[in-house]
C-alpha positions in Angstrom: 143.6 33.5 112.3 144.5 30.9 114.6 143.0 28.9 117.7 145.3 28.1 120.6 144.1 26.0 123.3 145.6 26.7 126.6 146.4 24.3 129.1 146.1 25.2 133.3 146.8 28.6 133.8 146.1 28.4 138.0 146.5 31.8 138.6 149.9 31.9 136.7 149.0 35.6 135.1 152.8 36.2 134.3 153.2 33.0 132.4 149.8 33.4 130.4 151.4 37.0 129.1 154.5 35.4 128.2 153.0 32.7 126.3 151.0 35.2 124.5 153.7 36.8 123.6 155.5 33.8 122.4 153.0 32.9 120.4 152.4 36.6 118.9 148.6 36.5 120.1 146.7 39.1 118.1 143.2 39.2 120.0 141.6 41.1 117.1 142.2 38.0 114.5 142.9 34.4 116.6 141.1 32.9 119.4 141.8 31.6 122.6 140.8 28.2 124.4 141.2 27.6 127.8 140.6 23.8 129.0 139.9 25.3 132.9 141.2 25.8 136.2 142.0 29.5 135.5 142.6 30.1 139.2 144.2 28.4 142.2 148.0 27.3 143.4 149.0 30.6 141.9 148.9 34.1 143.0 147.3 35.9 140.4 144.2 34.4 140.0 142.5 37.7 140.0 144.3 38.8 137.2 143.9 35.7 135.0 140.0 36.0 135.4 139.8 39.8 134.7 142.2 39.0 131.6 140.4 36.2 130.3 137.1 37.5 130.9 137.6 40.7 129.1 138.9 38.8 125.9 135.2 38.8 125.1 132.9 35.8 124.2 134.6 34.4 121.2 137.3 33.1 123.3 136.4 30.1 125.0 136.9 28.5 128.5 135.6 25.7 130.0 134.9 25.1 133.6 137.8 23.3 135.9 137.5 22.1 139.5 139.4 24.8 141.0 137.2 27.2 138.9 134.1 25.2 140.7 135.7 25.6 143.9 136.1 29.3 143.5 132.3 29.3 142.8 131.3 27.6 145.7 133.3 29.3 147.7 131.8 32.7 146.9 128.4 31.2 147.4 129.6 30.2 151.1 129.6 26.4 150.6 130.8 24.9 153.7 132.4 21.9 151.9 135.5 23.7 149.9 138.5 23.2 151.2 140.3 25.9 153.3 143.8 26.2 152.0 143.6 28.3 148.3 145.2 31.3 147.0 142.0 32.8 145.9 141.1 35.6 148.4 142.3 38.4 146.4 139.2 37.1 144.2 137.2 37.1 147.0 137.7 40.5 148.1 137.8 41.9 144.6 134.8 44.7 144.2 134.3 43.0 141.0 134.3 39.5 142.9 130.4 39.3 142.0 130.6 40.1 138.2 133.6 37.8 137.8 131.8 34.7 139.9 128.4 35.8 137.3 130.7 35.4 134.3 132.6 32.2 135.8 129.6 30.5 136.6 128.1 31.2 132.7 130.9 29.4 131.2 130.3 25.5 130.0 131.7 22.5 131.0 132.1 21.4 127.5 132.7 22.6 124.2 132.2 21.5 120.7 133.4 23.0 117.6 131.8 20.5 114.8 133.5 22.0 111.5 136.5 21.4 113.3 136.0 18.5 115.4 137.8 19.4 118.3 136.3 19.4 121.8 137.5 20.9 124.6 136.6 19.8 128.4 139.0 20.3 131.6 139.2 16.3 132.3 137.7 14.3 129.4 135.0 12.8 128.9 133.3 9.7 130.5 134.2 6.4 128.1 130.6 5.4 127.9 129.8 8.9 126.5 129.2 10.0 122.6 130.0 13.6 122.0 126.1 13.8 121.6 125.8 12.2 125.4 127.9 14.5 126.7 127.0 18.0 125.1 123.5 17.1 126.5 125.0 15.9 130.4 127.1 19.3 130.4 124.2 21.4 129.7 121.9 19.7 132.4 125.2 21.1 134.7 125.3 24.5 133.4 121.6 25.2 133.7 121.9 24.5 137.2 125.1 26.6 137.5 123.6 29.1 136.0 120.4 29.1 137.7 118.9 31.9 140.1 119.6 29.7 143.1 122.9 27.5 142.4 123.4 27.1 146.1 121.5 23.6 145.9 123.4 21.9 143.4 127.0 23.6 144.5 126.2 22.1 148.2 126.0 18.7 146.8 128.9 19.5 144.6 131.4 17.4 146.6 131.8 13.9 146.8 133.3 10.2 144.7 129.6 9.0 144.4 128.3 7.8 142.3 131.8 7.0 140.5 129.5 5.1 137.3 127.6 6.6 135.3 124.2 5.4 134.2 121.4 7.0 132.5 119.0 6.3 135.6 120.8 8.6 138.1 118.7 11.9 138.6 118.7 15.1 140.7 122.2 16.0 142.7 123.6 12.9 142.0 123.2 12.7 138.6 125.2 16.3 138.2 127.7 15.5 140.8 128.3 12.1 138.4 128.8 14.2 135.5 130.9 17.1 137.1 133.5 14.3 138.3 133.6 12.7 134.6 134.5 16.5 133.3 136.5 18.1 135.7 138.3 15.3 138.0 138.6 12.0 136.0 142.0 10.7 135.5 142.0 6.9 136.0 139.2 4.3 135.4 138.7 0.6 135.8 137.7 -1.8 132.6 134.1 -0.6 132.4 134.5 2.8 132.7 134.0 3.2 136.7 136.3 6.2 138.2 138.7 5.9 140.7 139.1 9.3 142.1 141.2 8.5 144.6 144.4 7.2 143.4 146.6 10.3 142.2 149.8 8.5 141.8 152.2 8.0 138.8 151.3 5.9 135.8 154.0 3.7 136.7 152.5 3.3 140.1 148.9 2.1 139.5 147.6 -1.0 140.0 147.1 -2.9 136.8 143.1 -2.4 136.9 143.5 1.3 136.8 143.9 2.6 133.2 143.9 6.1 132.2 140.9 7.5 130.7 141.8 8.2 127.1 143.5 4.5 126.9 140.7 1.9 127.6 139.3 0.2 124.6 136.4 0.4 123.2 135.3 4.3 124.2 132.4 5.5 122.6 134.1 8.8 122.1 137.5 7.4 120.4 137.1 9.5 117.0 136.4 12.8 118.6 139.5 15.0 119.3 139.9 15.7 122.7 141.8 18.8 124.3 141.8 18.6 127.7 144.2 19.6 130.7 144.0 18.5 134.8 146.6 16.0 134.3 149.9 17.6 135.0 152.1 14.6 135.6 151.4 13.7 132.0 153.7 16.6 130.9 151.0 16.8 128.1 151.7 13.2 126.8 148.9 10.7 125.6 150.6 8.6 123.2 146.8 8.4 122.1 145.6 9.3 118.8 143.2 12.5 119.0 143.5 13.1 122.8 145.4 15.9 123.4 146.8 16.8 127.3 147.8 20.4 127.7 148.1 20.7 131.4 152.3 20.5 131.8 152.4 21.7 135.3 152.9 25.4 135.2 152.2 26.1 138.5 154.3 23.7 139.7 157.1 25.6 137.9 157.6 23.4 134.5 155.7 25.2 131.7 152.4 26.8 130.4 151.6 25.2 126.8 149.5 26.3 124.0 148.6 23.8 120.8 147.6 25.8 117.8 144.3 23.6 116.3 145.1 24.3 112.7 148.3 22.6 112.4 148.2 20.6 115.7 151.5 22.5 116.6 152.5 23.1 120.5 154.2 26.1 121.9 155.6 26.6 125.6 157.5 28.7 128.0 158.8 27.8 130.8 157.2 29.2 133.9 159.2 30.9 136.9 
């Protein structure tokens, strides 16, 4: 009986099946955690969604930015980007069922027994795990409501880029979403830079990976995340586990067994 956390699949269904065969996954006894971004860029988003949905509720999926894009597209949000590979999902006869399932996934999963936290991009340096969990639930309630379009219509934007408890309304929700699903680099005070997407070597001196900031309020939490393929899974920070190893870019799809933190990877076509 093992739990495996798997990095961003992004529509690479064949690679996912190859990885599950490699780890000898047993669906009746093992549990899978997915770091989000199940869909887009790869060509098999529909197959991935159907497969993961049919695994059942004991397996955990957190939402990534590409998953949120799909939900927004399904609800006709005009601000979503036009270039995507999710037409097969939107045209599927079970699209409504898949979108309903997807928007009822959390943005954060915390297992108190093991101490692991699963989220797509990471945790804001200012947040405790209690704060992060409460804020994630606020977004989930908006997304799972009978009228999610109001939230989805205001989903996009880089502001506000700094968390303050006084934030309200859609700006509050957008800030939470950006920390949990889009964050990479931060300034010393925890403010996000959502513009720069270059390498660690080329960044300016005032930018730091969120997990490398000193005095993080969640530094003792074991955080599993995806989203940042350029890291190739290497953070060099204790208790921080990056699992996006660029499968959709022709690199690898990676899983980590939580019990011993051993990693397993398969080459992606």
